[in-house]
C-alpha positions as a Markdown table, in Angstrom:
| # | Residue | x | y | z |
|---|---|---|---|---|
| 1 | Unk | 20.7 | 17.9 | 44.4 |
| 2 | Unk | 24.6 | 18.6 | 44.9 |
| 3 | Unk | 26.7 | 18.0 | 47.7 |
| 4 | Unk | 25.7 | 21.0 | 49.6 |
| 5 | Unk | 22.1 | 20.2 | 49.5 |
| 6 | Unk | 21.0 | 22.5 | 47.0 |
| 7 | Unk | 18.6 | 22.0 | 44.1 |
| 8 | Unk | 20.3 | 21.9 | 40.8 |
| 9 | Unk | 18.2 | 22.4 | 37.6 |
| 10 | Unk | 19.3 | 20.6 | 34.3 |
| 11 | Unk | 20.2 | 22.7 | 32.0 |
| 12 | Unk | 17.7 | 23.0 | 29.0 |
| 13 | Unk | 18.5 | 21.0 | 25.7 |
| 14 | Unk | 20.2 | 23.2 | 23.0 |
| 15 | Unk | 17.3 | 24.3 | 20.3 |
| 16 | Unk | 18.3 | 23.2 | 16.7 |
| 17 | Unk | 18.1 | 26.1 | 14.7 |
| 18 | Unk | 20.0 | 24.7 | 11.9 |
| 19 | Unk | 18.3 | 25.2 | 8.4 |
| 20 | Unk | 18.8 | 23.5 | 5.0 |
| 21 | Unk | 21.4 | 25.8 | 4.3 |
| 22 | Unk | 23.7 | 25.7 | 7.6 |
| 23 | Unk | 27.1 | 24.2 | 7.2 |
| 24 | Unk | 26.0 | 20.7 | 8.0 |
| 25 | Unk | 23.4 | 20.3 | 5.4 |
| 26 | Unk | 24.2 | 22.8 | 2.6 |
| 27 | Unk | 26.2 | 20.7 | 0.0 |
| 28 | Unk | 23.8 | 17.9 | 0.7 |
| 29 | Unk | 20.9 | 20.2 | 0.1 |
| 30 | Unk | 22.0 | 21.3 | -2.9 |
| 31 | Unk | 23.0 | 17.9 | -4.3 |
| 32 | Unk | 20.1 | 16.3 | -3.3 |
| 33 | Unk | 17.8 | 19.5 | -5.2 |
| 34 | Unk | 20.3 | 19.0 | -7.9 |
| 35 | Unk | 19.5 | 15.1 | -8.6 |
| 36 | Unk | 15.8 | 15.5 | -8.4 |
| 37 | Unk | 15.9 | 18.5 | -10.6 |
| 38 | Unk | 18.0 | 16.5 | -13.6 |
| 39 | Unk | 15.7 | 13.7 | -13.4 |
| 40 | Unk | 12.4 | 15.9 | -13.9 |
| 41 | Unk | 14.8 | 18.1 | -16.6 |
| 42 | Unk | 15.7 | 15.0 | -18.2 |
| 43 | Unk | 12.3 | 14.0 | -18.6 |
| 44 | Unk | 10.9 | 16.9 | -19.9 |
| 45 | Unk | 13.9 | 17.4 | -22.3 |
| 46 | Unk | 13.7 | 14.0 | -23.7 |
| 47 | Unk | 10.1 | 14.3 | -24.6 |
| 48 | Unk | 10.8 | 17.3 | -26.6 |
| 49 | Unk | 13.8 | 16.1 | -28.5 |
| 50 | Unk | 12.9 | 12.5 | -29.0 |
| 51 | Unk | 10.6 | 13.2 | -32.0 |
| 52 | Unk | 13.7 | 14.7 | -33.9 |
| 53 | Unk | 15.7 | 12.0 | -32.6 |
| 54 | Unk | 13.4 | 9.2 | -33.9 |
| 55 | Unk | 13.5 | 10.9 | -37.2 |
| 56 | Unk | 17.2 | 11.0 | -37.6 |
| 57 | Unk | 18.2 | 7.5 | -36.4 |
| 58 | Unk | 15.0 | 6.2 | -38.2 |
| 59 | Unk | 13.4 | 4.8 | -35.4 |
| 60 | Unk | 9.7 | 5.5 | -35.3 |
| 61 | Unk | 8.5 | 2.2 | -34.6 |
| 62 | Unk | 10.5 | 2.3 | -31.2 |
| 63 | Unk | 9.4 | 5.8 | -30.4 |
| 64 | Unk | 6.9 | 4.7 | -27.9 |
| 65 | Unk | 9.3 | 2.0 | -26.3 |
| 66 | Unk | 11.7 | 4.9 | -25.6 |
| 67 | Unk | 9.4 | 6.3 | -23.1 |
| 68 | Unk | 8.1 | 2.8 | -21.7 |
| 69 | Unk | 11.5 | 1.5 | -21.1 |
| 70 | Unk | 12.7 | 3.7 | -18.4 |
| 71 | Unk | 9.1 | 3.5 | -16.6 |
| 72 | Unk | 9.5 | 0.0 | -16.5 |
| 73 | Unk | 13.0 | -0.6 | -15.2 |
| 74 | Unk | 12.6 | 2.3 | -13.1 |
| 75 | Unk | 10.3 | 0.1 | -10.7 |
| 76 | Unk | 13.0 | -2.5 | -10.6 |
| 77 | Unk | 15.6 | 0.2 | -9.8 |
| 78 | Unk | 13.4 | 1.6 | -7.0 |
| 79 | Unk | 13.2 | -1.7 | -5.4 |
| 80 | Unk | 16.7 | -2.8 | -5.7 |
| 81 | Unk | 18.0 | 0.4 | -4.2 |
| 82 | Unk | 15.2 | 0.2 | -1.4 |
| 83 | Unk | 16.3 | -3.5 | -0.5 |
| 84 | Unk | 20.2 | -2.1 | -0.8 |
| 85 | Unk | 19.5 | 0.8 | 1.6 |
| 86 | Unk | 17.9 | -1.3 | 3.9 |
| 87 | Unk | 20.8 | -3.5 | 4.2 |
| 88 | Unk | 23.8 | -1.1 | 3.7 |
| 89 | Unk | 22.5 | 2.5 | 4.4 |
| 90 | Unk | 22.1 | 5.0 | 1.5 |
| 91 | Unk | 25.7 | 5.8 | 0.5 |
| 92 | Unk | 26.7 | 2.8 | -1.8 |
| 93 | Unk | 22.8 | 2.5 | -3.5 |
| 94 | Unk | 23.1 | 6.6 | -4.1 |
| 95 | Unk | 26.6 | 6.4 | -5.9 |
| 96 | Unk | 25.7 | 3.0 | -7.6 |
| 97 | Unk | 22.5 | 4.3 | -9.2 |
| 98 | Unk | 23.7 | 8.0 | -9.8 |
| 99 | Unk | 26.4 | 6.4 | -12.0 |
| 100 | Unk | 24.2 | 3.9 | -13.6 |
| 101 | Unk | 21.7 | 6.7 | -14.4 |
| 102 | Unk | 24.8 | 8.6 | -16.0 |
| 103 | Unk | 26.0 | 5.6 | -17.8 |
| 104 | Unk | 22.3 | 5.4 | -19.6 |
| 105 | Unk | 22.6 | 9.1 | -20.5 |
| 106 | Unk | 26.1 | 8.7 | -21.8 |
| 107 | Unk | 24.8 | 5.5 | -24.0 |
| 108 | Unk | 21.8 | 7.7 | -25.4 |
| 109 | Unk | 24.1 | 10.7 | -26.2 |
| 110 | Unk | 26.5 | 8.6 | -28.3 |
| 111 | Unk | 23.9 | 6.3 | -29.8 |
| 112 | Unk | 24.3 | 5.5 | -33.3 |
| 113 | Unk | 20.8 | 3.6 | -33.7 |
| 114 | Unk | 17.4 | 3.8 | -32.1 |
| 115 | Unk | 18.0 | 0.4 | -30.6 |
| 116 | Unk | 20.9 | 1.4 | -28.7 |
| 117 | Unk | 19.1 | 4.4 | -27.4 |
| 118 | Unk | 16.3 | 2.5 | -26.1 |
| 119 | Unk | 19.3 | 0.3 | -24.5 |
| 120 | Unk | 20.4 | 3.6 | -22.7 |
| 121 | Unk | 16.6 | 4.4 | -21.5 |
| 122 | Unk | 16.9 | 1.3 | -20.0 |
| 123 | Unk | 19.7 | 2.0 | -17.8 |
| 124 | Unk | 18.3 | 5.3 | -17.3 |
| 125 | Unk | 15.4 | 4.2 | -15.8 |
| 126 | Unk | 17.2 | 1.6 | -13.4 |
| 127 | Unk | 19.5 | 4.4 | -12.2 |
| 128 | Unk | 16.7 | 7.1 | -12.2 |
| 129 | Unk | 14.5 | 5.3 | -10.5 |
| 130 | Unk | 17.0 | 3.7 | -7.8 |
| 131 | Unk | 18.4 | 7.1 | -7.4 |
| 132 | Unk | 15.3 | 8.9 | -6.1 |
| 133 | Unk | 14.7 | 6.2 | -3.6 |
| 134 | Unk | 18.4 | 6.4 | -2.1 |
| 135 | Unk | 17.7 | 10.4 | -2.1 |
| 136 | Unk | 14.7 | 9.6 | 0.3 |
| 137 | Unk | 16.4 | 7.1 | 2.5 |
| 138 | Unk | 19.3 | 9.8 | 2.5 |
| 139 | Unk | 17.2 | 12.5 | 3.8 |
| 140 | Unk | 15.7 | 10.3 | 6.4 |
| 141 | Unk | 19.1 | 9.5 | 7.9 |
| 142 | Unk | 20.6 | 13.1 | 7.6 |
| 143 | Unk | 17.8 | 15.6 | 8.3 |
| 144 | Unk | 16.3 | 16.3 | 11.8 |
| 145 | Unk | 12.4 | 15.4 | 11.4 |
| 146 | Unk | 11.4 | 19.2 | 11.7 |
| 147 | Unk | 13.7 | 19.9 | 8.5 |
| 148 | Unk | 12.2 | 17.1 | 6.1 |
| 149 | Unk | 9.1 | 19.0 | 5.3 |
| 150 | Unk | 11.2 | 21.7 | 3.7 |
| 151 | Unk | 13.5 | 19.2 | 2.2 |
| 152 | Unk | 10.4 | 18.0 | 0.4 |
| 153 | Unk | 9.2 | 21.0 | -0.3 |
| 154 | Unk | 12.5 | 21.8 | -2.1 |
| 155 | Unk | 12.3 | 18.3 | -4.0 |
| 156 | Unk | 8.5 | 19.4 | -5.3 |
| 157 | Unk | 10.0 | 22.6 | -6.8 |
| 158 | Unk | 12.9 | 20.6 | -8.2 |
| 159 | Unk | 10.1 | 18.7 | -9.9 |
| 160 | Unk | 7.9 | 21.5 | -11.1 |
| 161 | Unk | 10.7 | 24.2 | -12.3 |
| 162 | Unk | 11.9 | 22.2 | -15.4 |
| 163 | Unk | 8.3 | 22.8 | -16.7 |
| 164 | Unk | 8.8 | 26.5 | -16.8 |
| 165 | Unk | 11.8 | 26.3 | -19.0 |
| 166 | Unk | 13.0 | 22.7 | -19.9 |
| 167 | Unk | 11.5 | 22.3 | -23.0 |
| 168 | Unk | 12.5 | 25.6 | -24.5 |
| 169 | Unk | 16.1 | 25.0 | -23.3 |
| 170 | Unk | 16.1 | 21.4 | -24.5 |
| 171 | Unk | 15.2 | 22.7 | -27.9 |
| 172 | Unk | 17.6 | 25.4 | -27.9 |
| 173 | Unk | 20.2 | 22.7 | -27.2 |
| 174 | Unk | 19.1 | 20.3 | -29.7 |
| 175 | Unk | 18.9 | 23.2 | -32.4 |
| 176 | Unk | 22.5 | 24.6 | -31.8 |
| 177 | Unk | 24.5 | 21.7 | -30.9 |
| 178 | Unk | 22.7 | 18.8 | -31.8 |
| 179 | Unk | 20.1 | 16.4 | -29.6 |
| 180 | Unk | 23.1 | 14.3 | -28.0 |
| 181 | Unk | 24.3 | 17.0 | -26.0 |
| 182 | Unk | 20.8 | 17.0 | -24.1 |
| 183 | Unk | 22.2 | 13.7 | -22.7 |
| 184 | Unk | 26.0 | 14.5 | -22.5 |
| 185 | Unk | 25.4 | 17.6 | -20.6 |
| 186 | Unk | 23.2 | 16.1 | -18.0 |
| 187 | Unk | 26.1 | 13.5 | -17.6 |
| 188 | Unk | 28.3 | 16.4 | -16.3 |
| 189 | Unk | 25.6 | 18.0 | -14.1 |
| 190 | Unk | 24.9 | 14.7 | -12.3 |
| 191 | Unk | 28.5 | 14.1 | -11.6 |
| 192 | Unk | 28.7 | 17.7 | -10.0 |
| 193 | Unk | 25.8 | 16.7 | -8.0 |
| 194 | Unk | 26.7 | 13.7 | -6.6 |
| 195 | Unk | 30.1 | 15.5 | -5.7 |
| 196 | Unk | 28.1 | 17.6 | -3.5 |
| 197 | Unk | 26.5 | 14.8 | -1.4 |
| 198 | Unk | 29.8 | 13.2 | -0.7 |
| 199 | Unk | 30.5 | 15.1 | 2.5 |
| 200 | Unk | 27.2 | 13.9 | 4.3 |
| 201 | Unk | 27.9 | 10.4 | 2.6 |
| 202 | Unk | 31.1 | 10.2 | 4.0 |
| 203 | Unk | 29.9 | 10.7 | 7.7 |
| 204 | Unk | 27.3 | 7.9 | 7.6 |
| 205 | Unk | 28.3 | 4.3 | 8.4 |
| 206 | Unk | 28.6 | 2.0 | 5.7 |
| 207 | Unk | 25.9 | -0.1 | 7.0 |
| 208 | Unk | 23.0 | 1.5 | 9.0 |
| 209 | Unk | 21.0 | -1.7 | 9.6 |
| 210 | Unk | 20.1 | -5.1 | 8.0 |
| 211 | Unk | 16.7 | -5.6 | 6.4 |
| 212 | Unk | 14.8 | -8.8 | 6.4 |
| 213 | Unk | 15.0 | -11.3 | 3.7 |
| 214 | Unk | 13.4 | -11.9 | 0.6 |
| 215 | Unk | 15.2 | -9.6 | -1.6 |
| 216 | Unk | 15.2 | -11.8 | -4.9 |
| 217 | Unk | 11.6 | -12.2 | -4.6 |
| 218 | Unk | 10.9 | -8.6 | -4.4 |
| 219 | Unk | 13.3 | -8.1 | -7.5 |
| 220 | Unk | 11.4 | -10.7 | -9.3 |
| 221 | Unk | 7.9 | -9.2 | -8.4 |
| 222 | Unk | 9.2 | -6.1 | -9.6 |
| 223 | Unk | 10.3 | -7.4 | -13.0 |
| 224 | Unk | 6.7 | -8.8 | -13.3 |
| 225 | Unk | 5.5 | -5.2 | -12.5 |
| 226 | Unk | 7.6 | -3.8 | -15.1 |
| 227 | Unk | 6.5 | -6.1 | -17.8 |
| 228 | Unk | 2.6 | -5.3 | -17.0 |
| 229 | Unk | 3.8 | -1.7 | -17.5 |
| 230 | Unk | 5.2 | -2.4 | -20.8 |
| 231 | Unk | 2.2 | -4.4 | -21.4 |
| 232 | Unk | -0.2 | -1.6 | -20.8 |
| 233 | Unk | 1.8 | 0.8 | -23.0 |
| 234 | Unk | 1.6 | -1.5 | -25.6 |
| 235 | Unk | -2.2 | -2.4 | -25.1 |
| 236 | Unk | -3.3 | 1.2 | -26.6 |
| 237 | Unk | -1.9 | -0.3 | -29.9 |
| 238 | Unk | -3.3 | -3.8 | -30.0 |
| 239 | Unk | -6.2 | -2.8 | -31.9 |
| 240 | Unk | -9.5 | -4.5 | -31.1 |
| 241 | Unk | -7.6 | -6.6 | -28.2 |
| 242 | Unk | -6.8 | -3.3 | -26.3 |
| 243 | Unk | -9.0 | -3.8 | -23.9 |
| 244 | Unk | -8.3 | -7.5 | -23.2 |
| 245 | Unk | -4.6 | -6.6 | -23.2 |
| 246 | Unk | -5.1 | -3.9 | -20.8 |
| 247 | Unk | -7.0 | -5.9 | -18.3 |
| 248 | Unk | -4.6 | -8.7 | -18.2 |
| 249 | Unk | -1.7 | -6.3 | -17.8 |
| 250 | Unk | -3.5 | -4.6 | -15.2 |
| 251 | Unk | -4.2 | -7.8 | -13.2 |
| 252 | Unk | -0.5 | -8.9 | -13.4 |
| 253 | Unk | 0.4 | -5.3 | -12.1 |
| 254 | Unk | -2.0 | -5.9 | -9.0 |
| 255 | Unk | -0.5 | -9.6 | -8.2 |
| 256 | Unk | 2.9 | -8.1 | -8.8 |
| 257 | Unk | 2.7 | -5.0 | -6.5 |
| 258 | Unk | 1.1 | -6.6 | -3.6 |
| 259 | Unk | 4.5 | -7.6 | -2.3 |
| 260 | Unk | 6.4 | -4.3 | -3.0 |
| 261 | Unk | 3.9 | -2.2 | -0.9 |
| 262 | Unk | 3.1 | -2.3 | 2.7 |
| 263 | Unk | 0.6 | -5.1 | 3.6 |
| 264 | Unk | -3.1 | -3.3 | 3.3 |
| 265 | Unk | -2.2 | -0.9 | 1.0 |
| 266 | Unk | -4.7 | -1.9 | -1.5 |
| 267 | Unk | -7.0 | -2.2 | 1.0 |
| 268 | Unk | -6.5 | 1.3 | 2.3 |
| 269 | Unk | -5.5 | 0.1 | 5.9 |
| 270 | Unk | -4.8 | 2.8 | 8.1 |
| 271 | Unk | -1.5 | 4.4 | 8.6 |
| 272 | Unk | 1.5 | 3.6 | 6.3 |
| 273 | Unk | -0.6 | 1.8 | 4.0 |
| 274 | Unk | -3.1 | 4.6 | 3.0 |
| 275 | Unk | -0.3 | 7.2 | 2.7 |
| 276 | Unk | 1.1 | 5.0 | 0.1 |
| 277 | Unk | -2.3 | 4.7 | -1.6 |
| 278 | Unk | -2.8 | 8.6 | -1.3 |
| 279 | Unk | 0.5 | 9.1 | -3.1 |
| 280 | Unk | -0.4 | 6.8 | -6.0 |
| 281 | Unk | -3.7 | 7.9 | -6.3 |
| 282 | Unk | -2.7 | 11.7 | -6.4 |
| 283 | Unk | 0.1 | 10.9 | -9.0 |
| 284 | Unk | -2.5 | 9.1 | -11.1 |
| 285 | Unk | -5.1 | 12.1 | -11.1 |
| 286 | Unk | -2.6 | 14.8 | -12.2 |
| 287 | Unk | -0.5 | 12.9 | -14.4 |
| 288 | Unk | -3.7 | 12.2 | -16.3 |
| 289 | Unk | -4.8 | 15.6 | -16.4 |
| 290 | Unk | -1.4 | 17.0 | -17.2 |
| 291 | Unk | -0.9 | 14.5 | -20.2 |
| 292 | Unk | -4.1 | 15.9 | -21.9 |
| 293 | Unk | -4.6 | 19.7 | -20.8 |
| 294 | Unk | -2.4 | 20.8 | -23.7 |
| 295 | Unk | -4.0 | 18.6 | -26.2 |
| 296 | Unk | -7.8 | 19.7 | -25.2 |
| 297 | Unk | -6.7 | 23.5 | -25.3 |
| 298 | Unk | -5.5 | 23.1 | -28.6 |
| 299 | Unk | -8.3 | 20.9 | -29.9 |
| 300 | Unk | -11.2 | 22.6 | -28.3 |
| 301 | Unk | -10.0 | 26.2 | -28.0 |
| 302 | Unk | -7.3 | 26.6 | -30.9 |
| 303 | Unk | -4.4 | 27.1 | -28.3 |
| 304 | Unk | -1.2 | 27.3 | -30.0 |
| 305 | Unk | 1.3 | 24.8 | -28.3 |
| 306 | Unk | 2.9 | 27.9 | -26.8 |
| 307 | Unk | -0.1 | 29.0 | -25.5 |
| 308 | Unk | -1.1 | 25.5 | -24.3 |
| 309 | Unk | 2.4 | 25.6 | -22.5 |
| 310 | Unk | 1.4 | 28.6 | -20.3 |
| 311 | Unk | -1.1 | 26.4 | -18.4 |
| 312 | Unk | 1.4 | 24.2 | -17.4 |
| 313 | Unk | 3.5 | 26.9 | -16.3 |
| 314 | Unk | 0.6 | 28.2 | -14.2 |
| 315 | Unk | 0.4 | 24.7 | -12.6 |
| 316 | Unk | 4.1 | 24.6 | -11.8 |
| 317 | Unk | 4.0 | 27.9 | -10.1 |
| 318 | Unk | 1.0 | 27.0 | -8.2 |
| 319 | Unk | 2.5 | 23.6 | -7.1 |
| 320 | Unk | 6.1 | 24.7 | -6.0 |
| 321 | Unk | 4.2 | 27.8 | -4.1 |
| 322 | Unk | 1.8 | 25.5 | -2.4 |
| 323 | Unk | 4.8 | 23.0 | -1.6 |
| 324 | Unk | 6.6 | 25.9 | 0.0 |
| 325 | Unk | 3.6 | 27.2 | 1.9 |
| 326 | Unk | 3.3 | 23.3 | 3.6 |
| 327 | Unk | 7.1 | 23.1 | 4.2 |
| 328 | Unk | 6.9 | 26.4 | 6.1 |
| 329 | Unk | 4.4 | 25.3 | 8.4 |
| 330 | Unk | 6.4 | 22.2 | 9.1 |
| 331 | Unk | 4.6 | 20.6 | 12.3 |
| 332 | Unk | 2.1 | 23.3 | 12.8 |
| 333 | Unk | 0.4 | 21.3 | 10.0 |
| 334 | Unk | 0.1 | 17.9 | 10.6 |
| 335 | Unk | 0.9 | 15.2 | 7.7 |
| 336 | Unk | -2.9 | 13.8 | 7.5 |
| 337 | Unk | -4.2 | 17.4 | 7.4 |
| 338 | Unk | -2.1 | 18.4 | 4.9 |
| 339 | Unk | -3.0 | 15.3 | 2.6 |
| 340 | Unk | -6.9 | 15.3 | 3.3 |
| 341 | Unk | -6.7 | 19.3 | 2.3 |
| 342 | Unk | -4.5 | 18.5 | -1.0 |
| 343 | Unk | -6.8 | 15.8 | -1.9 |
| 344 | Unk | -9.8 | 17.8 | -1.5 |
| 345 | Unk | -8.3 | 20.6 | -3.5 |
| 346 | Unk | -7.5 | 18.4 | -6.1 |
| 347 | Unk | -10.9 | 17.2 | -6.2 |
| 348 | Unk | -12.1 | 20.7 | -6.6 |
| 349 | Unk | -9.9 | 21.3 | -9.5 |
| 350 | Unk | -10.7 | 18.3 | -11.2 |
| 351 | Unk | -14.5 | 18.7 | -11.0 |
| 352 | Unk | -13.9 | 21.9 | -12.7 |
| 353 | Unk | -12.0 | 20.6 | -15.6 |
| 354 | Unk | -14.3 | 17.8 | -16.2 |
| 355 | Unk | -17.3 | 20.2 | -15.9 |
| 356 | Unk | -15.7 | 22.6 | -18.2 |
| 357 | Unk | -14.7 | 20.1 | -20.8 |
| 358 | Unk | -17.9 | 18.7 | -21.0 |
| 359 | Unk | -19.8 | 22.0 | -21.0 |
| 360 | Unk | -17.3 | 23.5 | -23.5 |
| 361 | Unk | -16.8 | 26.5 | -21.4 |
| 362 | Unk | -14.3 | 29.2 | -21.0 |
| 363 | Unk | -10.9 | 27.9 | -21.3 |
| 364 | Unk | -9.7 | 30.2 | -18.4 |
| 365 | Unk | -11.8 | 28.2 | -16.3 |
| 366 | Unk | -10.1 | 25.1 | -17.3 |
| 367 | Unk | -6.8 | 26.4 | -16.6 |
| 368 | Unk | -7.9 | 27.8 | -13.3 |
| 369 | Unk | -9.3 | 24.1 | -12.4 |
| 370 | Unk | -5.9 | 22.9 | -13.3 |
| 371 | Unk | -4.4 | 25.5 | -11.0 |
| 372 | Unk | -6.3 | 24.5 | -8.0 |
| 373 | Unk | -5.2 | 20.8 | -8.7 |
| 374 | Unk | -1.9 | 21.6 | -8.6 |
| 375 | Unk | -2.1 | 23.6 | -5.4 |
| 376 | Unk | -3.6 | 20.6 | -3.9 |
| 377 | Unk | -0.8 | 18.5 | -5.2 |
| 378 | Unk | 1.6 | 20.8 | -3.7 |
| 379 | Unk | 0.1 | 20.7 | -0.4 |
| 380 | Unk | -0.5 | 17.1 | 0.0 |
| 381 | Unk | 2.1 | 15.2 | -2.3 |
| 382 | Unk | 5.2 | 15.9 | -0.2 |
| 383 | Unk | 3.7 | 15.0 | 2.9 |
| 384 | Unk | 3.0 | 11.6 | 1.7 |
| 385 | Unk | 6.8 | 11.3 | 1.9 |
| 386 | Unk | 7.4 | 13.1 | 5.3 |
| 387 | Unk | 4.5 | 10.9 | 6.6 |
| 388 | Unk | 6.1 | 7.7 | 5.1 |
| 389 | Unk | 9.7 | 8.5 | 6.7 |
| 390 | Unk | 8.0 | 9.4 | 10.1 |
| 391 | Unk | 6.4 | 5.9 | 9.9 |
| 392 | Unk | 9.6 | 4.3 | 9.1 |
| 393 | Unk | 12.5 | 2.7 | 11.0 |
| 394 | Unk | 16.1 | 2.1 | 9.8 |
| 395 | Unk | 14.9 | -1.6 | 8.8 |
| 396 | Unk | 12.1 | -0.5 | 6.5 |
| 397 | Unk | 12.8 | 2.9 | 5.4 |
| 398 | Unk | 14.4 | 1.9 | 2.1 |
| 399 | Unk | 11.6 | -0.6 | 1.4 |
| 400 | Unk | 9.0 | 2.0 | 2.3 |
| 401 | Unk | 10.6 | 4.5 | 0.2 |
| 402 | Unk | 10.7 | 2.3 | -2.9 |
| 403 | Unk | 7.1 | 1.6 | -2.2 |
| 404 | Unk | 5.9 | 5.2 | -2.2 |
| 405 | Unk | 7.9 | 5.7 | -5.6 |
| 406 | Unk | 6.5 | 2.4 | -7.0 |
| 407 | Unk | 2.8 | 3.6 | -6.0 |
| 408 | Unk | 3.6 | 7.0 | -7.8 |
| 409 | Unk | 4.9 | 5.4 | -11.1 |
| 410 | Unk | 2.7 | 2.3 | -11.4 |
| 411 | Unk | -0.5 | 4.3 | -10.7 |
| 412 | Unk | 0.2 | 7.2 | -13.2 |
| 413 | Unk | 1.2 | 4.3 | -15.8 |
| 414 | Unk | -2.2 | 2.6 | -14.9 |
| 415 | Unk | -4.2 | 5.8 | -14.9 |
| 416 | Unk | -2.7 | 7.3 | -18.2 |
| 417 | Unk | -3.3 | 3.9 | -20.1 |
| 418 | Unk | -7.1 | 3.8 | -19.1 |
| 419 | Unk | -7.3 | 7.4 | -20.1 |
| 420 | Unk | -6.2 | 6.4 | -23.6 |
| 421 | Unk | -8.1 | 3.8 | -23.7 |
| 422 | Unk | -11.2 | 5.8 | -22.6 |
| 423 | Unk | -10.5 | 8.2 | -24.9 |
| 424 | Unk | -10.1 | 5.8 | -27.9 |
| 425 | Unk | -13.5 | 4.3 | -26.9 |
| 426 | Unk | -15.3 | 7.5 | -26.7 |
| 427 | Unk | -13.8 | 8.7 | -30.1 |
| 428 | Unk | -14.7 | 5.6 | -31.9 |
| 429 | Unk | -18.4 | 5.4 | -30.6 |
| 430 | Unk | -18.9 | 8.9 | -30.6 |
| 431 | Unk | -20.3 | 8.7 | -26.9 |
| 432 | Unk | -19.5 | 11.9 | -25.2 |
| 433 | Unk | -16.6 | 13.9 | -25.4 |
| 434 | Unk | -13.0 | 11.9 | -25.6 |
| 435 | Unk | -11.2 | 14.6 | -23.4 |
| 436 | Unk | -14.0 | 14.3 | -20.9 |
| 437 | Unk | -13.8 | 10.6 | -20.7 |
| 438 | Unk | -10.1 | 11.1 | -19.9 |
| 439 | Unk | -10.6 | 13.8 | -17.3 |
| 440 | Unk | -13.2 | 11.4 | -15.6 |
| 441 | Unk | -10.4 | 8.8 | -15.1 |
| 442 | Unk | -8.4 | 11.6 | -13.4 |
| 443 | Unk | -11.4 | 12.1 | -11.4 |
| 444 | Unk | -12.0 | 8.7 | -10.0 |
| 445 | Unk | -8.5 | 8.6 | -9.1 |
| 446 | Unk | -9.0 | 11.6 | -6.9 |
| 447 | Unk | -12.0 | 10.3 | -5.4 |
| 448 | Unk | -9.5 | 7.3 | -4.2 |
| 449 | Unk | -7.1 | 9.9 | -3.1 |
| 450 | Unk | -9.7 | 11.8 | -0.7 |
| 451 | Unk | -11.0 | 8.4 | 0.9 |
| 452 | Unk | -7.3 | 7.0 | 1.2 |
| 453 | Unk | -6.0 | 10.4 | 3.0 |
| 454 | Unk | -8.5 | 10.3 | 5.4 |
| 455 | Unk | -7.2 | 6.9 | 6.6 |
| 456 | Unk | -3.5 | 8.0 | 6.7 |
| 457 | Unk | -3.9 | 8.7 | 10.5 |
| 458 | Unk | -3.9 | 5.5 | 12.9 |
| 459 | Unk | -7.1 | 7.1 | 14.5 |
| 460 | Unk | -10.2 | 8.1 | 12.9 |
| 461 | Unk | -10.5 | 11.8 | 11.7 |
């Protein structure tokens, strides 16, 4: 009421109509998308050219380690970036981890021996794992909540798109210019992507909040988890002791991961812990199926490598499309509902894959099942990040972001290793179909995802 006794109505709050490509966000959107895209492309590209690299550098004995090394050090990078972000905000962690990632690429690009290349891969893992966490924290700080589902839908596309053309582009570069340029080209592209993020980084305070103590302990646990991952990778080549080495490595990972994830994660406690568990279980189910799908198509149905690759492309398109749908729905599709729906679709897909493999039915049915699995991932996977950010504060956003990434990497590593052991056991004993045994591991993982997704809400669903 004003001085004349008239009722005054407060003006309505302005509606925020900004989009990801609005002036405030466009460079950050392009920069963060490019960083995620480069991480995914680099992974596929290295997979394509590594056989030739190992032959040229006479490093076949270190071939497997060249893949295990970045996965293991990536866990340490995730924890370090999360702790750093909680104390200083995302600015310095993002710059530092991307520079470290670029340094690793540079070392690989000029490596005169396989040993030096593995060193570069170790640096890549530290920087790559840390940069993903720093990007997640940056998203939580820069973008309003209503835009975050679309951001992560874009990130999902950035992870998937390289599967459509990454291997062929990497092979072309290696054939025309040498495998070194697969790494060196990525250095320049990473620098450009980081520069795009600079405007947003400048607008943020140097220190957002100070997290709690325990940083050294967390780093020690992450290092132990990294050792467990390397041991899991090596267990499949330990001969008769493979099972025992794998179980011991798994026990080490369970002990090491507990301090690195929210309390109650391994018990599927309601809320954030189950969100982290859902992320890990979904990742485990998809990566297991993805790793062996081209193999089974070539072995059971006589597909060529190129034909088998089409199945991966179909899955990539399915994932990206579903992710865009959930992004456009935004808050109209609640996070828990998206995760439950995604996990159940993934279950349908994996059941189809398992039944088709054991029954030796049509390969088209197998590919369709993998496509349904990918649709489920597109709906549910991105929402695990959105739900995590909404449940986080400035004090723990970095820790929770690293926990989500750690669950992603560790669960996939454990599942793929167990799948390898199951394949070897089935093949050596002649019991069942080895590929069917592998896909059963993925099925168990997705059943865990279905159960955990229902507990991501603080109330019963």
